[in-house]
C-alpha positions as CSV (number, residue, x, y, z in Angstrom):
1,M,0.0,0.0,0.0
2,S,1.1,3.6,-0.6
3,Y,1.4,5.8,2.4
4,E,1.9,9.1,0.6
5,K,-1.7,10.4,1.0
6,I,-2.2,9.2,4.6
7,P,-1.9,11.8,7.3
8,K,1.3,11.1,9.2
9,V,3.0,12.2,12.5
10,E,6.7,12.8,12.9
11,L,8.5,13.3,16.2
12,H,12.1,13.1,15.0
13,R,13.2,15.4,12.1
14,H,16.2,17.7,12.1
15,L,16.0,21.1,10.5
16,E,19.7,21.0,9.6
17,G,19.1,17.7,7.9
18,S,16.1,18.8,5.9
19,L,17.6,21.0,3.2
20,R,16.8,20.7,-0.5
21,L,19.9,20.4,-2.6
22,S,18.5,23.0,-5.0
23,S,18.3,25.4,-2.0
24,L,21.8,24.4,-0.9
25,I,23.1,25.4,-4.3
26,D,21.1,28.7,-4.4
27,L,22.2,29.7,-1.0
28,A,25.8,28.9,-1.7
29,K,25.6,31.3,-4.7
30,Q,24.0,34.0,-2.5
31,H,26.7,33.6,0.2
32,G,29.6,33.5,-2.3
33,Q,30.5,29.9,-1.5
34,E,31.9,27.2,-3.9
35,L,30.3,23.8,-3.9
36,P,31.7,20.6,-5.5
37,A,28.9,20.7,-8.1
38,D,26.2,23.1,-9.3
39,T,23.2,20.8,-10.0
40,P,21.3,18.7,-7.4
41,E,22.1,15.5,-9.3
42,A,25.8,16.2,-9.4
43,L,25.9,17.5,-5.8
44,S,24.1,14.5,-4.4
45,P,27.2,12.2,-4.0
46,Y,29.0,15.0,-2.0
47,A,26.1,16.2,0.1
48,Q,23.9,13.2,0.8
49,V,24.4,9.8,2.5
50,L,22.8,7.3,0.2
51,E,24.4,4.1,1.3
52,P,25.3,2.7,4.7
53,M,28.4,4.3,6.2
54,E,31.0,2.8,8.5
55,S,29.7,4.6,11.6
56,L,27.5,7.3,13.1
57,D,30.5,9.6,13.2
58,A,31.0,9.2,9.4
59,V,27.3,10.2,8.8
60,L,27.6,13.2,11.2
61,A,30.7,14.4,9.2
62,A,28.5,14.6,6.1
63,F,26.6,17.5,7.6
64,D,29.3,20.0,6.8
65,L,27.8,21.3,3.5
66,F,24.3,21.5,5.1
67,Q,25.7,23.4,8.1
68,N,27.3,26.0,5.8
69,A,23.9,26.9,4.3
70,F,23.0,28.7,7.6
71,R,24.9,31.9,6.8
72,S,22.1,34.5,7.1
73,L,18.8,35.0,8.9
74,E,17.1,34.9,5.5
75,A,18.6,31.5,4.9
76,V,17.4,30.2,8.3
77,E,13.8,31.4,7.6
78,R,13.8,29.9,4.1
79,I,15.2,26.5,5.2
80,T,12.6,26.4,8.0
81,F,9.8,27.1,5.7
82,E,10.9,24.6,3.1
83,A,11.4,21.9,5.7
84,I,7.8,22.3,6.9
85,E,6.5,22.6,3.3
86,D,8.2,19.3,2.3
87,A,6.7,17.6,5.3
88,A,3.3,19.0,4.5
89,R,3.5,17.9,0.9
90,D,4.3,14.4,2.2
91,H,1.0,14.7,4.2
92,V,2.7,15.0,7.6
93,A,-0.1,16.4,9.8
94,L,2.0,16.9,13.0
95,L,5.7,17.6,12.9
96,E,8.2,18.1,15.6
97,L,11.2,19.9,14.1
98,R,14.4,20.0,16.1
99,F,17.4,22.2,15.7
100,S,20.7,23.0,17.4
101,P,21.3,26.7,17.7
102,G,25.0,26.2,18.6
103,F,25.5,24.1,15.4
104,M,23.5,26.3,13.1
105,A,25.0,29.6,14.3
106,Q,28.7,28.5,13.9
107,P,29.4,29.2,10.2
108,A,28.4,32.9,10.3
109,N,28.3,33.5,14.1
110,L,24.6,34.3,13.9
111,D,22.8,35.6,17.0
112,W,20.8,32.8,18.5
113,D,17.8,34.9,19.4
114,E,17.7,36.5,15.9
115,M,18.0,33.0,14.5
116,M,15.0,31.9,16.6
117,Q,13.0,34.8,15.3
118,A,13.8,33.7,11.7
119,I,12.8,30.1,12.5
120,L,9.5,31.4,13.9
121,R,8.9,33.4,10.8
122,G,9.5,30.3,8.7
123,V,7.1,28.3,10.8
124,Q,4.4,31.0,10.7
125,K,4.6,31.3,7.0
126,A,4.4,27.5,6.4
127,T,1.6,26.9,8.9
128,Q,-0.4,29.7,7.3
129,Q,0.0,28.1,3.9
130,Y,-0.3,24.4,4.9
131,N,-2.5,22.5,7.3
132,I,0.2,21.2,9.6
133,L,0.8,21.4,13.3
134,V,4.5,22.2,14.2
135,G,6.4,22.0,17.5
136,L,10.0,23.1,17.9
137,I,12.6,21.3,19.9
138,A,16.0,22.9,20.8
139,I,19.1,20.7,20.7
140,V,22.3,20.8,22.5
141,S,25.0,19.2,20.3
142,R,26.9,17.1,22.7
143,S,30.2,17.3,20.9
144,L,30.2,21.1,21.7
145,G,30.4,20.1,25.4
146,P,28.7,21.2,28.7
147,T,29.4,24.8,28.1
148,S,27.2,24.8,25.0
149,A,24.6,22.8,27.0
150,R,24.5,25.7,29.5
151,E,24.0,28.2,26.7
152,T,21.4,26.1,25.0
153,V,19.5,25.7,28.3
154,A,19.5,29.5,28.8
155,F,18.3,29.9,25.2
156,T,15.5,27.3,25.9
157,L,14.4,29.1,29.1
158,N,14.2,32.3,27.2
159,W,12.1,30.8,24.4
160,R,10.2,28.3,26.6
161,H,6.8,29.4,25.2
162,E,7.8,28.8,21.6
163,L,9.6,25.4,22.2
164,V,7.9,22.1,23.1
165,G,11.0,20.2,24.2
166,F,14.7,19.9,24.6
167,D,17.1,17.3,23.0
168,L,20.6,16.1,23.4
169,A,21.9,15.0,20.1
170,D,25.1,14.5,18.1
171,A,27.8,11.8,18.9
172,E,26.3,9.7,21.7
173,D,29.8,8.9,23.2
174,A,31.2,12.4,23.0
175,W,30.4,13.1,26.7
176,P,28.8,11.0,29.4
177,A,25.3,11.8,30.4
178,K,26.3,12.8,33.9
179,D,28.3,15.8,32.5
180,F,25.0,17.3,31.2
181,A,22.8,16.4,34.1
182,R,23.6,19.5,36.1
183,E,23.4,21.8,33.2
184,I,19.8,20.8,32.2
185,K,18.4,20.9,35.8
186,P,16.7,24.3,35.2
187,L,14.6,22.6,32.5
188,H,13.3,20.1,35.0
189,A,12.1,23.0,37.1
190,I,9.8,24.2,34.4
191,D,8.8,20.7,33.3
192,M,10.3,21.0,29.9
193,P,10.0,17.6,28.2
194,I,13.4,16.0,27.4
195,T,14.3,13.6,24.6
196,V,17.8,12.2,24.1
197,H,19.6,10.6,21.2
198,S,20.7,7.3,22.6
199,G,21.2,3.7,21.7
200,E,22.2,4.3,18.2
201,N,26.0,3.7,18.4
202,V,26.1,2.9,22.2
203,G,24.7,0.2,24.4
204,P,21.6,0.2,26.6
205,K,23.5,1.5,29.5
206,H,23.5,4.9,27.8
207,I,19.8,4.7,27.4
208,R,19.3,3.9,31.1
209,E,21.5,6.9,32.1
210,S,19.5,9.2,29.8
211,I,16.4,8.1,31.6
212,E,17.8,8.2,35.1
213,L,20.2,11.2,35.0
214,L,18.6,13.4,32.3
215,Q,14.9,12.4,33.0
216,A,14.3,11.8,29.3
217,R,10.6,11.0,28.4
218,R,11.6,9.9,24.9
219,I,14.6,8.3,23.3
220,G,15.8,9.1,19.8
221,H,16.7,5.9,17.9
222,G,17.0,3.5,21.0
223,V,18.1,0.6,18.8
224,S,20.2,-1.1,21.5
225,L,17.3,-1.0,24.0
226,I,16.3,-4.6,23.1
227,E,19.7,-5.8,24.5
228,D,18.5,-5.1,28.0
229,Q,15.3,-7.0,28.8
230,T,14.8,-5.3,32.2
231,L,15.1,-1.8,30.7
232,T,12.8,-2.8,27.9
233,E,10.1,-3.9,30.4
234,Q,10.6,-0.5,32.1
235,F,10.0,1.3,28.8
236,I,6.8,-0.7,28.2
237,E,5.5,-0.2,31.8
238,N,6.2,3.6,31.8
239,G,5.2,4.3,28.2
240,W,8.5,5.9,27.4
241,A,8.6,6.6,23.6
242,L,11.1,5.4,21.1
243,E,11.7,7.7,18.1
244,M,13.0,5.1,15.6
245,C,14.4,6.1,12.2
246,P,14.7,3.1,9.9
247,T,16.9,4.4,7.0
248,S,19.0,6.5,9.3
249,N,19.6,3.5,11.6
250,E,20.7,1.5,8.5
251,R,23.0,4.1,7.1
252,T,24.7,4.8,10.5
253,Q,25.1,1.0,10.8
254,A,23.0,0.9,14.0
255,V,21.5,-2.1,12.3
256,E,23.2,-4.1,9.6
257,R,20.0,-4.4,7.6
258,L,16.4,-3.3,8.2
259,S,15.2,-6.9,8.6
260,A,17.2,-7.0,11.8
261,H,15.7,-3.7,13.2
262,P,14.1,-4.2,16.6
263,A,11.2,-1.8,16.0
264,A,8.6,-4.4,15.1
265,T,9.5,-6.7,17.9
266,L,9.4,-3.9,20.5
267,L,6.0,-2.7,19.2
268,K,4.5,-6.1,19.4
269,R,5.7,-6.4,23.0
270,G,3.9,-3.1,23.8
271,A,6.6,-0.5,23.6
272,C,5.7,3.0,22.4
273,V,7.5,2.8,19.1
274,T,7.2,5.6,16.6
275,L,8.6,5.8,13.0
276,N,10.5,8.9,11.7
277,S,12.7,10.2,8.9
278,D,15.5,11.9,11.0
279,D,17.2,13.8,8.2
280,P,15.2,13.5,5.0
281,G,17.4,15.9,3.0
282,L,20.6,14.2,4.0
283,F,19.3,10.7,3.3
284,A,17.1,11.7,0.3
285,I,14.0,10.1,1.9
286,T,10.4,10.9,3.0
287,L,8.4,9.7,5.9
288,S,6.0,8.0,3.5
289,G,9.0,6.0,2.2
290,E,10.0,5.1,5.7
291,L,6.6,3.6,6.4
292,Q,6.8,1.7,3.2
293,R,10.2,0.3,4.2
294,A,8.8,-0.7,7.6
295,E,6.1,-2.7,5.8
296,N,8.3,-4.2,3.1
297,E,11.5,-4.9,5.2
298,M,10.9,-4.6,8.9
299,G,7.9,-6.9,9.6
300,F,5.2,-4.1,10.1
301,D,1.7,-4.6,8.9
302,Q,-0.7,-1.7,8.3
303,G,-2.2,-2.1,11.8
304,M,1.3,-1.8,13.4
305,I,2.0,1.3,11.3
306,E,-1.2,2.9,12.5
307,Q,-0.3,2.0,16.1
308,A,3.1,3.7,15.6
309,R,1.2,6.8,14.3
310,Q,-1.1,6.8,17.3
311,N,1.9,6.3,19.6
312,A,3.5,9.4,18.0
313,I,0.4,11.5,18.6
314,S,0.3,10.5,22.2
315,A,4.0,10.9,22.7
316,S,4.2,14.3,21.0
317,F,5.4,17.1,23.3
318,I,2.9,19.5,21.9
319,E,0.2,20.4,24.4
320,Q,-2.6,17.9,24.6
321,K,-5.4,20.4,24.0
322,I,-3.7,21.8,21.0
323,K,-3.3,18.3,19.5
324,N,-6.9,17.4,20.3
325,D,-8.3,20.6,18.7
326,F,-6.1,20.2,15.6
327,F,-7.1,16.6,15.0
328,N,-10.7,17.2,15.8
329,V,-10.8,19.9,13.1
330,Q,-9.0,17.5,10.7
331,E,-11.5,14.7,11.2
332,K,-14.4,17.1,10.5
333,S,-12.9,18.6,7.4
C-alpha cells in the first residue's frame, strides 16, 4: 500500500538535515561559496548519505555542507519554511522539528535569538499556507560540550513558550550523560520535556543513564534497548517513547539491515515505538517512504504502522489540548 496520501506524524526530524539540494546550491551562490557541483544531481554524492556508512560519526561528518547553508537569517527562515513545506507535501499532519542553535550559528556566528525569530517566521509562513501542526525542539549538540549545553538551556528558558521540548543529540559517546545532568536541571524545574539521542551507536547503559540522569521522556533511535530486557520492560510499563528512524539506523550501521531492526519486535511487545525520517534531506527520503520500508522490510503490517502513528500523537510534546483541537478539526474537514 502507498502511504503518501495518509496523514502522518513525525517526532524526530532535524531542521539541519532537511535541506533541499536546490536550495543548498542557491544559498551557496548568495553567500559566495563554492560547492563541489552546481546541480542537485551532481551535488548529491557529495552532500547526501545514500548508502550505509561505517559509523554514526561518518554520517555526522557529512553535515558540513548543510551546516554552511545557515549563513544568514534569511537562509534560516527559508530553510525552515521549506522543511515544513516538504513535510506537509508528504502529508505529515503533525511535525516536531528540532534544531541545534549552537551548530546552526557556527558558520556565520549568527545571533541565537535573531535566528530563533527567523525560525518562527518560517514556521508561521508555512503553517499559514499548509494544514500542519508544528512543534519546535531545541538541541544541544553534545560534541560542543557542557558549556554549549549551559548556553542552550539558557536559550531554551528564554524561548520556553515557543519550544515544546529539549534534546541532546550528536555523537552519543562524546560526553557521558552525567556531564550534562547538572546543566539541564533548570529545564526540569519548568517541566520542559526531554528527549535524548541514545542507543544508536552505544549500548543500553547509555539509554538507562539518559532516563535516570537526564529524565528523558523519549529516546531518539534507541536501537540497543532490546539488548536489556529489564530496561525494555521499564519502557513498556512507563510508556517511554522510542523515536525510531529506519533508513537512518541502517546508514549509520546501528543495524546491519532493516530486517534486523528491533522496532517491530518492540512494538509487538507493547513498547511505544514511533517511526520517523530523522534527516530527509541528508538521506534523500520521505516519511512515507520510511513507512513503506517498515512494511516491506521490517515486519510491520498496516495495523502496526497505524499503532506507531497513534503512539506518536500520544508521545508528542505538543500540548494535549492543541493536539486534540487540531485533529478534531481535521476529522471534521
